[in-house]
C-alpha positions as CSV (number, residue, x, y, z in Angstrom):
1,M,5.8,-2.4,0.0
2,T,6.8,-4.3,-3.1
3,L,3.3,-5.6,-3.6
4,V,1.8,-2.1,-3.3
5,F,4.2,-0.6,-5.9
6,N,3.9,-3.6,-8.2
7,L,0.2,-2.7,-8.5
8,L,-0.2,1.0,-7.8
9,G,3.1,1.9,-9.4
10,K,1.8,1.0,-12.8
11,R,0.8,4.0,-15.0
12,W,-2.8,5.0,-14.6
13,T,-3.6,2.6,-11.7
14,G,-3.5,5.1,-8.8
15,L,-5.4,7.6,-10.8
16,I,-8.2,5.1,-11.6
17,V,-8.5,4.4,-7.9
18,A,-8.6,8.1,-7.1
19,V,-11.3,8.6,-9.7
20,L,-13.4,5.9,-8.0
21,I,-13.0,7.2,-4.5
22,P,-16.1,9.5,-4.6
23,G,-18.2,6.6,-5.9
24,P,-18.9,4.1,-8.6
25,A,-18.4,5.1,-12.2
26,H,-19.3,3.6,-15.6
27,F,-16.5,2.7,-18.0
28,A,-17.1,5.7,-20.3
29,D,-17.0,8.0,-17.3
30,L,-13.6,6.5,-16.2
31,R,-12.3,6.9,-19.7
32,R,-13.2,10.6,-19.7
33,A,-11.8,11.2,-16.2
34,V,-8.4,9.6,-17.0
35,P,-7.0,11.7,-19.9
36,G,-4.8,9.9,-22.3
37,I,-5.7,6.3,-21.3
38,S,-6.8,4.0,-24.1
39,E,-9.9,1.8,-23.7
40,R,-7.7,-1.3,-23.8
41,M,-5.3,0.0,-21.1
42,L,-8.3,1.1,-18.9
43,S,-9.8,-2.4,-19.3
44,D,-6.5,-4.0,-18.4
45,R,-6.0,-1.9,-15.3
46,L,-9.6,-2.4,-14.1
47,T,-9.1,-6.2,-14.6
48,E,-5.9,-6.0,-12.5
49,L,-7.6,-4.0,-9.8
50,A,-10.5,-6.4,-9.7
51,G,-8.0,-9.3,-9.4
52,A,-6.4,-7.6,-6.5
53,R,-9.9,-7.2,-4.9
54,L,-9.7,-3.4,-4.9
55,V,-12.4,-2.9,-7.6
56,V,-15.7,-4.7,-8.3
57,R,-17.3,-4.8,-11.7
58,E,-21.1,-4.6,-11.6
59,V,-23.5,-4.9,-14.5
60,D,-26.5,-2.5,-14.5
61,E,-29.4,-4.3,-16.1
62,G,-30.7,-2.3,-18.9
63,P,-31.9,-1.1,-21.0
64,P,-29.3,-0.1,-21.8
65,L,-27.0,-2.7,-20.3
66,R,-24.1,-0.8,-18.7
67,V,-21.1,-1.8,-16.6
68,R,-19.9,0.2,-13.6
69,Y,-17.0,-0.1,-11.3
70,R,-16.8,0.6,-7.6
71,L,-14.1,0.3,-5.0
72,T,-14.3,-2.5,-2.5
73,E,-13.7,-1.9,1.2
74,A,-10.0,-2.5,0.6
75,G,-10.0,-0.1,-2.3
76,E,-11.8,2.6,-0.3
77,A,-9.2,2.2,2.4
78,L,-6.6,3.5,0.0
79,G,-8.2,6.9,-0.1
80,P,-6.4,8.5,2.9
81,S,-3.0,7.0,1.7
82,L,-3.5,8.4,-1.8
83,A,-4.5,11.8,-0.4
84,S,-1.4,11.9,1.8
85,L,0.8,10.9,-1.2
86,G,-0.8,13.7,-3.2
87,D,-0.1,16.2,-0.4
88,W,3.5,15.0,-0.3
89,A,3.8,15.4,-4.1
90,E,2.4,18.9,-4.0
91,Q,4.9,19.9,-1.4
92,Y,8.0,18.2,-2.6
93,L,7.5,17.7,-6.3
94,E,6.1,21.1,-7.1
95,N,8.9,22.0,-9.5
96,V,9.3,18.6,-11.1
97,G,7.8,18.4,-14.5
98,S,4.7,20.4,-15.3
99,P,3.0,21.8,-12.2
100,C,-0.4,21.3,-13.7
101,T,-0.7,18.0,-15.6
102,E,-3.9,16.7,-16.9
103,A,-3.7,13.8,-14.5
104,R,-3.3,16.1,-11.5
105,A,-6.4,18.0,-12.6
106,A,-8.3,14.8,-13.1
107,V,-7.6,13.6,-9.6
108,R,-8.7,17.0,-8.2
109,R,-11.9,16.8,-10.2
110,A,-12.6,13.3,-9.1
111,T,-12.0,14.0,-5.4
112,G,-14.1,17.1,-5.5
113,D,-11.3,19.6,-5.0
114,A,-12.2,22.5,-7.2
115,D,-8.8,24.2,-6.8
116,T,-6.7,22.4,-9.4
117,G,-3.6,24.4,-8.5
118,C,-3.3,25.5,-12.1
């Protein structure tokens, strides 16, 4: 469990994985989908996820030259666990902090759940 939380417990990391669950995304799309993250932090987190073999960086030959990121099989396998964790949080952390944070709404948009709970 320590290994899991050392990686996924970092700010933004779980959200980035959640945004990639529906499919690959370009850097700019990830930046828009994760409110408040800087380009530098997004780049750092993607590098960490790639190092953990959860994300693959792919270059789309141009023009224009673009980079996209997708989950590996191991990254995709996190989907059900993240969904369960999200369900748990909605049930037990409902009154902790803001009930409708930007991050929560971003996860719901990324996973195709139109009901943001807001």
